[in-house]
matplotlib code that plots the C-alpha trace (Angstrom):
import matplotlib.pyplot as plt

x = [-4.0, -2.0, -3.1, -0.6, -2.2, -2.2, -4.0, -6.2, -7.1, -7.5, -10.3, -12.0, -12.2, -13.4, -17.2, -17.4, -17.6, -15.2, -14.9, -11.2, -10.5, -11.8, -9.7, -6.6, -7.2, -7.8, -4.3, -2.7, -4.1, -2.6, 0.7, 1.0, -1.1, 1.1, 0.8, -2.7, -4.4, -2.8, -3.3, -5.8, -8.5, -6.0, -2.6, -4.2, -5.9, -2.4, -0.6, -3.4, -3.2, -6.8, -9.0, -10.0, -13.6, -13.0, -11.6, -14.9, -16.7, -14.7, -15.0, -19.2, -18.8, -17.2, -20.3, -18.6, -20.5, -17.1, -13.3, -13.1, -15.1, -13.1, -10.1, -11.0, -12.1, -8.3, -7.0, -8.7, -8.7, -5.5, -3.0, 0.9, 2.8, 5.0, 7.4, 8.0, 8.6, 10.7, 13.2, 12.7, 13.9, 17.0, 17.4, 19.3, 17.4, 18.6, 17.7, 14.2, 13.9, 14.4, 12.0, 9.6, 10.0, 9.9, 6.4, 5.2, 6.6, 4.5, 1.4, 1.8, 2.2, -1.1, -2.6, -2.0, -3.2, -6.4, -4.9, -8.0, -7.2, -3.8, -5.1, -7.6, -5.2, -3.1, -5.7, -6.4, -3.3, -2.1, -5.3, -4.5, -2.3, -0.6, -0.5, 0.5, 2.4, 2.1, 4.6, 5.6, 8.3, 8.7, 6.9, 8.6, 11.1, 8.3, 6.9, 10.5, 11.0, 7.5, 8.0, 11.3, 10.5, 7.1, 8.6, 10.1, 6.7, 4.1, 3.8, 3.6, 4.6, 4.1, 5.9, 4.3, 6.8, 7.1, 4.3, 3.3, 0.8, 1.8, 0.8, -2.9, -1.8, 0.4, -2.6, -5.2, -2.5, -2.5, -6.8, -6.2, -3.8, -6.2, -5.3, -8.0, -6.4, -3.7, -1.2, -0.3, 1.9, 1.4, 3.4, 3.0, 3.4, 0.8, 1.2, -1.8, -0.9, -1.3, -4.7, -5.8, -3.8, -5.9, -9.3, -8.3, -8.0, -10.8, -13.0, -11.3, -12.5, -9.5, -9.9, -7.4, -5.2, -3.3, -0.4, -0.8, 0.3, -3.0, -6.5, -7.3, -4.9, -6.5, -6.1, -8.4, -11.6, -9.7, -8.7, -11.0, -9.1, -6.1, -4.0, -2.2, 1.3, 2.7, 5.7, 8.2, 8.4, 11.4, 13.8, 14.1, 12.6, 9.9, 11.1, 9.3, 10.3, 6.6, 5.4, 7.9, 7.7, 3.8, 5.1, 7.1, 4.1, 1.6, 4.1, 3.8, 0.3, 0.3, 2.8, 0.6, -2.3, -0.2, 0.0, 3.0, 5.1, 7.3, 8.2, 8.9, 11.2, 12.9, 13.3, 15.0, 17.2, 18.4, 18.7, 20.9, 23.2, 23.9, 24.8, 27.0, 24.6, 25.3, 28.7, 28.7]
y = [-14.5, -11.8, -11.2, -7.7, -4.9, -3.2, -6.1, -5.8, -2.3, -2.5, -4.9, -2.7, -0.3, -2.7, -2.1, 1.5, 4.3, 6.8, 10.4, 11.7, 13.4, 9.5, 7.7, 9.9, 9.2, 5.3, 5.7, 7.3, 4.9, 1.7, 3.1, 3.8, 0.8, 0.1, 3.5, 4.3, 2.8, 5.0, 8.5, 11.0, 12.4, 15.6, 13.9, 11.6, 14.5, 16.3, 13.3, 12.9, 16.6, 16.8, 18.3, 17.2, 17.2, 15.3, 12.6, 12.4, 12.3, 9.4, 7.4, 8.0, 6.7, 3.5, 2.9, 4.3, 6.8, 8.6, 8.5, 7.4, 4.2, 3.8, 3.9, 1.2, -1.0, -0.5, -1.8, -4.7, -5.8, -4.2, -4.1, -3.3, -6.5, -5.4, -8.0, -7.2, -3.3, -4.2, -5.9, -2.8, -0.4, -2.2, -1.5, 1.5, 3.6, 1.8, -1.8, -0.7, 0.4, -3.0, -4.9, -2.2, -3.3, -7.0, -6.5, -4.6, -7.7, -10.1, -8.0, -8.4, -12.1, -12.2, -10.2, -12.6, -15.5, -14.4, -14.6, -13.7, -9.7, -10.1, -12.9, -11.0, -8.1, -10.7, -11.2, -7.4, -6.8, -9.9, -8.9, -5.0, -4.6, -2.0, -1.8, 1.3, 1.4, 4.7, 5.9, 9.7, 11.2, 8.6, 5.7, 6.0, 3.6, 0.6, 1.5, 1.4, -2.0, -3.6, -2.1, -3.4, -7.2, -7.0, -6.2, -9.4, -11.6, -9.2, -7.7, -3.8, -2.3, 1.7, 3.3, 6.5, 8.1, 11.3, 14.0, 17.2, 18.0, 15.3, 12.3, 12.7, 12.5, 9.2, 7.6, 8.1, 6.8, 3.7, 4.1, 4.6, 1.7, -0.9, -0.9, -1.8, -1.5, 0.4, -0.1, 2.4, 2.7, 5.5, 6.1, 9.0, 11.9, 11.3, 14.0, 15.6, 14.7, 10.9, 11.4, 13.3, 10.8, 8.2, 9.9, 10.9, 7.2, 5.5, 8.6, 7.1, 3.5, 2.2, -0.3, 1.1, -1.5, 0.4, -0.2, 2.1, 2.1, 1.9, 1.0, 4.5, 6.3, 9.1, 7.4, 4.6, 6.8, 6.7, 3.0, -0.1, -2.6, -1.5, -3.8, -2.1, -2.7, -0.8, 1.7, 1.9, 5.3, 4.7, 6.8, 10.3, 8.6, 6.1, 2.7, 0.4, -2.9, -4.4, -2.5, -3.3, -7.4, -6.8, -5.5, -8.8, -10.8, -9.2, -9.8, -13.5, -13.3, -11.5, -14.4, -16.6, -15.1, -14.9, -17.9, -17.5, -15.7, -18.8, -18.8, -15.0, -15.4, -18.6, -16.4, -13.5, -16.0, -17.1, -13.4, -12.9, -15.4, -15.0, -11.3, -12.4, -9.8, -10.8, -11.8, -15.5]
z = [10.6, 12.7, 16.1, 16.4, 17.9, 14.2, 12.8, 15.5, 15.2, 11.4, 12.1, 13.7, 11.6, 8.6, 7.3, 8.5, 6.2, 7.2, 6.1, 5.0, 8.3, 10.3, 7.8, 8.8, 12.3, 11.7, 9.6, 12.6, 15.1, 12.9, 12.4, 16.3, 17.6, 20.6, 21.9, 20.9, 23.7, 26.2, 24.5, 25.4, 22.4, 22.7, 22.3, 19.5, 17.6, 17.6, 16.5, 13.4, 13.1, 13.4, 16.0, 19.2, 18.6, 15.1, 17.6, 19.2, 16.2, 15.1, 18.2, 17.9, 14.0, 15.2, 17.9, 21.1, 23.3, 23.3, 22.9, 26.6, 25.6, 22.7, 24.4, 26.8, 24.2, 22.5, 25.6, 25.9, 22.0, 21.3, 24.1, 23.9, 24.1, 27.3, 27.1, 23.3, 24.2, 27.3, 24.6, 22.1, 24.7, 24.4, 20.6, 19.1, 16.6, 13.5, 15.2, 15.9, 12.4, 11.6, 13.8, 12.8, 9.1, 10.5, 11.9, 8.9, 6.8, 9.3, 8.6, 4.8, 5.4, 7.7, 4.9, 2.3, 4.3, 1.6, -1.6, -3.4, -3.7, -5.2, -7.3, -8.8, -9.3, -11.1, -13.4, -14.3, -14.6, -17.2, -19.0, -19.7, -22.8, -22.5, -18.7, -17.5, -14.1, -12.1, -9.7, -8.3, -6.0, -3.1, -4.9, -8.3, -7.2, -6.6, -9.9, -11.8, -10.1, -10.8, -14.4, -15.0, -14.2, -15.8, -18.8, -19.2, -18.9, -20.3, -23.6, -23.1, -19.8, -19.5, -16.8, -15.7, -13.0, -14.1, -13.4, -15.6, -18.0, -20.1, -17.1, -18.4, -22.5, -21.3, -19.6, -22.6, -24.9, -23.4, -22.9, -26.8, -27.1, -25.3, -21.8, -19.4, -15.9, -14.0, -11.5, -9.0, -6.1, -3.8, -0.5, 1.9, 1.1, -1.6, -4.9, -5.6, -9.2, -8.5, -7.0, -9.9, -12.3, -10.8, -11.1, -15.0, -15.3, -14.0, -16.0, -19.1, -18.0, -16.5, -13.5, -10.8, -8.5, -6.1, -3.5, -0.7, 2.7, 4.4, 3.7, 5.0, 2.2, 0.7, -2.6, -1.5, -3.1, -6.6, -6.6, -7.4, -6.1, -2.9, -1.5, 1.8, 2.6, 5.6, 5.3, 8.4, 10.1, 12.4, 10.5, 9.0, 5.8, 5.4, 4.6, 2.2, 2.4, 2.5, -0.5, -2.5, -1.4, -2.1, -6.0, -6.4, -5.3, -7.7, -10.7, -9.7, -9.5, -12.9, -14.5, -13.1, -15.3, -18.6, -20.5, -22.3, -19.1, -18.8, -22.7, -22.3, -19.6, -21.4, -24.5, -22.4, -20.7, -24.2, -25.3, -22.5, -22.6, -26.6, -25.6, -22.6, -20.6, -17.1, -15.7, -14.6]

ax = plt.figure().add_subplot(projection="3d")
ax.plot(x, y, z, "-o")
ax.set_aspect("equal")
plt.show()
């Protein structure tokens, strides 16, 4: 189990019913776990884009007398690793981004110590035919990559990577064809259309499995099973190594739950060899 500051913060928030604003604060704190114990309530409010009273109410919701008590607790349970921070100071911005992604992958590895959520997701995805895979804007590449490989072992994968008025129609068509689950990749910034599509899918009877960057992401309320994988924020545009790897892990779990996955892979390899599809 990971003992990183982010993992300890995540554990602190588990089991609490948080409002959307409080989830936003929690999300911000997890992403900046090394710095949060040294921030004032005003600084944290500015960082999370909320009001200072919201930070105070958040601390009370967690069972503390106020934000000062929460900050004292954070300095005890999620202290920054000073040696690591000193070493990080010697890295340039590109190296720091890579180091941040390495830490994100460590957090993902710690989460996967309990394989039950991924295995459950694999069973849900394998049982759904067709299987709609949703990802818009920043998450479209994650959805497309999953759908590309999933189609080699799953009989009917339907990629939903474009928004617009037809998105609900395509979800309805999948349901009418027998779909029972929908896989969604949702990354910051979260398009409103994604939340609307998930809400529509659940209303139509689909079980929603979501890969998001945090358990406190706005799409959590529209998901039946959310598996988090953090994104990197050290560059101008977020990096998503952990969500991509989690997508491959879900592919593995789905393939394990499909009885003819191996036969489908072997058939594809035979066709590819006959067509000279790949350069040897």
